[in-house]
C-alpha positions as CSV (number, residue, x, y, z in Angstrom):
1,M,-76.9,7.6,52.3
2,D,-77.2,4.8,49.9
3,I,-80.4,2.7,49.9
4,G,-78.5,-0.5,49.3
5,V,-76.2,0.2,52.3
6,I,-79.1,1.0,54.6
7,S,-81.2,-2.0,53.5
8,V,-78.3,-4.4,54.0
9,R,-77.6,-3.0,57.5
10,Y,-81.2,-3.5,58.6
11,A,-81.3,-6.9,57.0
12,R,-78.0,-7.9,58.6
13,A,-79.3,-6.8,62.0
14,L,-82.6,-8.7,61.5
15,L,-80.6,-11.9,60.4
16,K,-78.4,-11.6,63.5
17,S,-81.5,-11.2,65.8
18,S,-83.4,-14.0,64.2
19,T,-80.4,-16.3,64.3
20,D,-79.8,-15.6,68.0
21,A,-83.5,-16.3,68.6
22,K,-83.2,-19.4,66.4
23,I,-86.2,-18.3,64.3
24,E,-84.3,-17.3,61.1
25,D,-86.3,-19.7,59.0
26,S,-89.6,-18.2,60.1
27,V,-88.3,-14.7,59.4
28,Y,-87.0,-15.9,56.0
29,R,-90.5,-17.2,55.2
30,D,-92.0,-13.8,56.2
31,M,-89.5,-11.8,54.1
32,Q,-90.1,-14.1,51.1
33,I,-93.9,-13.5,51.3
34,L,-93.3,-9.7,51.8
35,A,-90.9,-9.5,48.9
36,K,-93.4,-11.4,46.7
37,S,-96.2,-9.1,47.8
38,Y,-94.3,-6.1,46.6
39,I,-93.9,-7.9,43.2
40,D,-97.5,-9.1,43.0
41,V,-99.0,-5.8,44.1
42,P,-97.0,-2.9,42.7
43,E,-99.4,-0.5,44.4
44,L,-98.1,-1.6,47.8
45,R,-94.9,0.4,47.4
46,F,-96.8,3.5,46.4
47,T,-99.2,3.1,49.3
48,I,-96.4,2.6,51.8
49,D,-94.6,5.7,50.4
50,N,-97.8,7.8,50.8
51,P,-97.1,10.4,53.6
52,M,-100.8,10.8,54.2
53,L,-101.2,7.2,55.5
54,S,-100.7,6.8,59.2
55,K,-97.9,4.7,60.6
56,D,-100.5,2.3,62.2
57,S,-102.1,1.8,58.8
58,K,-98.7,1.2,57.2
59,E,-97.8,-1.3,59.9
60,N,-101.0,-3.2,59.4
61,L,-100.5,-3.2,55.7
62,L,-96.9,-4.5,55.9
63,V,-97.8,-7.2,58.4
64,T,-100.6,-8.3,56.2
65,A,-98.3,-8.3,53.2
66,A,-95.8,-10.5,55.1
67,G,-98.3,-13.3,55.5
68,S,-101.0,-14.5,57.8
69,N,-98.7,-16.0,60.5
70,V,-95.8,-13.5,60.9
71,C,-93.5,-14.2,63.8
72,E,-93.1,-11.7,66.6
73,L,-89.6,-10.6,65.5
74,T,-91.0,-9.7,62.0
75,N,-93.7,-7.6,63.7
76,T,-91.1,-5.8,65.9
77,F,-88.8,-5.3,62.9
78,I,-91.7,-3.7,60.9
79,S,-92.5,-1.4,63.8
80,L,-88.8,-0.4,64.1
81,V,-88.6,0.4,60.4
82,L,-91.7,2.5,60.6
83,K,-90.5,4.3,63.7
84,E,-87.2,5.2,62.0
85,G,-89.1,6.4,58.9
86,R,-87.4,3.8,56.6
87,E,-90.6,2.2,55.3
88,G,-89.8,3.4,51.8
89,I,-87.0,0.8,51.5
90,M,-88.8,-2.1,53.2
91,Q,-88.8,-4.0,49.9
92,F,-85.0,-3.7,49.6
93,M,-84.6,-4.8,53.3
94,A,-86.7,-7.9,52.6
95,N,-84.7,-8.8,49.5
96,S,-81.4,-8.1,51.3
97,Y,-82.5,-10.4,54.2
98,I,-83.3,-13.2,51.7
99,T,-79.9,-12.8,50.0
100,L,-78.0,-12.8,53.3
101,Y,-80.0,-15.8,54.6
102,R,-79.3,-17.8,51.5
103,K,-75.6,-17.0,51.7
104,Q,-75.5,-18.0,55.4
105,K,-77.4,-21.2,55.0
106,N,-75.8,-22.1,51.6
107,V,-79.1,-22.1,49.8
108,I,-79.0,-22.1,46.0
109,R,-82.0,-21.3,43.8
110,G,-82.6,-23.8,41.0
111,K,-85.1,-23.8,38.1
112,L,-86.2,-26.6,35.9
113,I,-88.0,-25.6,32.7
114,T,-89.7,-28.3,30.7
115,A,-92.2,-28.5,27.8
116,A,-94.6,-30.5,29.9
117,A,-95.1,-31.0,33.6
118,V,-92.7,-33.5,35.2
119,S,-93.4,-36.0,37.9
120,H,-92.5,-35.4,41.5
121,D,-89.8,-38.2,41.3
122,T,-88.2,-36.5,38.3
123,E,-88.1,-33.2,40.1
124,Q,-86.6,-34.8,43.2
125,K,-83.9,-36.5,41.1
126,M,-82.9,-33.1,39.5
127,R,-82.9,-31.5,42.9
128,Q,-80.6,-34.2,44.3
129,M,-78.3,-33.8,41.3
130,V,-78.0,-30.1,41.8
131,E,-77.5,-30.5,45.6
132,S,-74.7,-33.0,45.0
133,N,-73.0,-30.7,42.6
134,T,-73.3,-27.6,44.8
135,N,-72.9,-29.1,48.3
136,G,-75.8,-27.0,49.4
137,T,-79.6,-26.9,49.8
138,V,-81.6,-26.1,46.7
139,E,-84.8,-24.1,46.5
140,F,-86.1,-25.7,43.4
141,E,-88.7,-24.2,41.1
142,T,-90.3,-25.9,38.1
143,E,-91.8,-24.1,35.1
144,V,-93.7,-25.4,32.1
145,E,-92.8,-23.6,28.9
146,P,-94.3,-25.4,25.8
147,D,-92.1,-23.2,23.5
148,I,-89.1,-25.4,24.2
149,I,-90.9,-28.2,22.4
150,G,-89.2,-31.0,24.4
151,G,-86.3,-31.7,26.7
152,F,-85.4,-29.4,29.6
153,I,-83.4,-26.3,30.7
154,L,-81.8,-26.5,34.1
155,E,-80.5,-23.4,35.8
156,Y,-78.8,-23.0,39.2
157,D,-76.3,-20.6,40.6
158,T,-74.4,-19.4,37.4
159,Y,-74.9,-22.7,35.6
160,R,-77.3,-23.3,32.7
161,M,-77.8,-26.6,30.9
162,D,-80.0,-26.3,27.9
163,A,-81.1,-29.7,26.6
164,S,-84.2,-28.5,24.9
165,V,-85.4,-29.5,21.4
166,K,-85.8,-25.8,20.5
167,S,-82.1,-25.1,21.2
168,K,-81.0,-28.2,19.3
169,L,-83.2,-27.1,16.3
170,N,-81.7,-23.6,16.4
171,G,-78.2,-25.1,16.5
172,I,-79.0,-27.2,13.4
173,L,-80.5,-24.1,11.7
174,T,-77.4,-22.1,12.4
175,Q,-75.1,-24.9,11.0
176,L,-77.3,-25.1,7.8
177,K,-77.0,-21.3,7.3
178,K,-73.2,-21.6,7.3
């Protein structure tokens, strides 16, 4: 069976259970931390896939990777995944849950890239602008990238607005070469 299909089925069931229990936000937080743990610690996947490691050790490892205060449903879900022998696709399940949650709650990811750090007020104004354009909640991330020299790059959904000095200079260079 396809890993994507399996992970989406598990994630959908987890989302339904967490929504019914009205703790979908807590489970979302747990799944975000778990997914980030898989990215930050690549060895986690190899360790979870190790058949020599006991189910209890894997469960403790996954619960720890999901954060310090995981909710009871997340614990139960991890136990179920281990019982069914599907721990090898836990990373995909976490990512599928995040995607399904965002779709259900109309959460859009946004990113603001600037040459220097921006104030909290500026970040809030950009967030409000994106929220008004998308009619949804925005998970906003800021990043400092000195290479763009000045200005900003705003990305959300499938939209990208590049108002950086670097892109303007590249545009002028392209015009001069013609």
